[in-house]
N, C-alpha and C positions, 0 to 999 in steps of 0.2 A: 489409503486415504479416501475420504468420502465427502460428499456435500453434507453438511449437518442438518440445515433446515431449508424451508421455502420450497419454491416449485420444483427444485432438482433434488429434493432431500433424498439421502441414501444412494445417489448415484455415485459410482466410484470414479476416482481420479488417478491417473498415472503420474509417477514422479520420475525426474531424470535419474538415470543409473549413476552410481558413483557418489562421491562425497563432495563434488564441487557445488552441488545445490542442496540446501538443507530446507526441506518444506517445513512450514509451520504445523506443529502436531495438530491433530483433530481436536484434542482437549483444550489446547492454548487457543486455537482458532474459535472454538465454541465460547471460551471465556471472553475473547475479544468481541465477538458478535452479541453476546449477552450484554455487554456494556454498550455497544453501538446501536442496539436494537431500535431505540426511539429515533435515530438519525438516518437509518438506512433507506427506508421507503422514499423513493423519489430522488435520492441523493446522487450526486455526481461523484464517482469514487475513483481514485487514482491508486493503482497498485505499482509501486516502484520496487525494482529488482524482483519481478513477479514470478520467476521460477516456473512451477508447473501452472501457475494461475489460480491456485487454490483460494487465495484471499479475495481476489476479484470475482471469481465465479461464485463464491459464497454470497458476495455482495449482490451480484446479479440475481441469484436464486432467490434472494430475500427482498427484491423489489428495487434495487438501485436503478435510477432512470438511465445512467450511463456509466460504463466502466472503461478505464483506459489501463492497459497492462503494459508496462515498460520492462523489457528484457533484451539483453544483447548477446548472451551465450547461446550458441546455435544448438547444442544438445537440449537445453531447456526450452528454446523456442519451438523445437520440433514436438516435444511433449505438450507444451502449452497449446499449440495449434491443434494438436490431436484431441487434447481434452475438450476444446471448444467445438471441434467438429463433431465429436461423439456425443456431446450434450445438446448439439443443435443451436449453440449460441453464436449468432452473427449480429442481429439487431441490438444496437446500444453497446456493443462490446468492440473495442479497437485495440489492436496490438500495435506497439511502437517497437521496432527492432533496432534500437540505438541505446547507447549508454544513458544512465539517468542524468549525468551532467549534461549531455548534449541535448536531451529531451527538455530539461528544465530551462535551460538557457534559451532554447529556440522558442519555447512556449512564452517565455517572458518577453523576448524581443519581438515576436510577430504579433502578439495578440495583447498588446499592452492595455489591460483593463476590459477587454471585451467579456461579455457574460459567458462565452464558450470557453474562456481560459480559467475559470474559477471552479475549484473543487470543494466539496462539502466535507469530503473524508479522504485523507491521504494516508496510505499505509506503506511503510518502507521496512524491508527485511534484507539488508545486504548481508554478504557473508559475514559471520561474526568476527572473523579475523581482520576484515577490511575496516578497520577503526576510521581511516581517513574518509570512507564513504559516508559514514554517519555525520561527520563534521561537515562535509561538502554538502551533502543533500539537505540537511537541517538548516545549514547556514544559508543556502539558496532560498529555501522555503520561508525562513524567517527574515530574510534580508529586507532592507528598507525599500527596495524597488520591486519586491515581489508581487505579482498580480495573480498568483495562482490560487490564493485562499479566498473562498467566499466568506461573507459575514458569518461569523460563529463556527468556522471550519475547525475541524479537529485533525491533528497529525499525529499518527501513532508509530512508534519505532520499536520493533522487535529486536532485542539484543541479549547477550548473555547476561544472566543475573549478576555475576561478579564484575562485569564490565559497566561501570557507571557512566551514564551519559551525563552532559552538562544540565543544569536546571534551566538554562536559557540560551537560546540560539536567536540573536537579533530580537525581533518582535515576538518570538515563539517562547512561551514559559511553560515549563512542566506543570500540570495540574493533577496528575495521578501517576503512580507506579503500581503496576500489578506484577507480582512475581509468582511463578509457577515452575516448579522443578528447577532445572538449569537455565530457564529462559525467563525474560522479563518484558513487559510492555510499558514503555514510557509515553504517556499522552500529553500532548502539547496543544495549547490554544494561544491565540494572539493576546498579548498583553496590552493594557491600555496604553502604556508609553514605553519608549526604548529606554 
């Protein structure tokens, strides 16, 4: 794996050993960031189920103002922190070593509406077989009381191409589906009404 573009272009990244963590392929990450290009500079980027940190690191390399990486698996956290250290990424990058559900609920309860709790781009990539994690995460992000989305925010979920996600999760409505190989990216934005 490598960083595709930006200040860290071509720098290599480590991935956790084994099959428990499945990093987003370089090709799919490149497609994702080609779509997100106009949104990344100065963005507040949230990487849920961060694994090696590749998506968040790519966002930082391309000029995101801040990046939060949420990961709870100890082997993945070790690799993620190693990648950040190797690349010298400390400023503007924060690791949250908790489950996604705990993080989302904590942020929503502690920072109700403050500017620091809003994210412009949220990327989530749970294990493909953890279907409940998609429903939980997207449900919390699209919930009526969610304070995590900045105005005009986009939420992107990576999933198996054959596993179809819902078109709507509360206030989040799918606006685009990008399929590549066995993977797919579903893009969601806040709908006008519930």
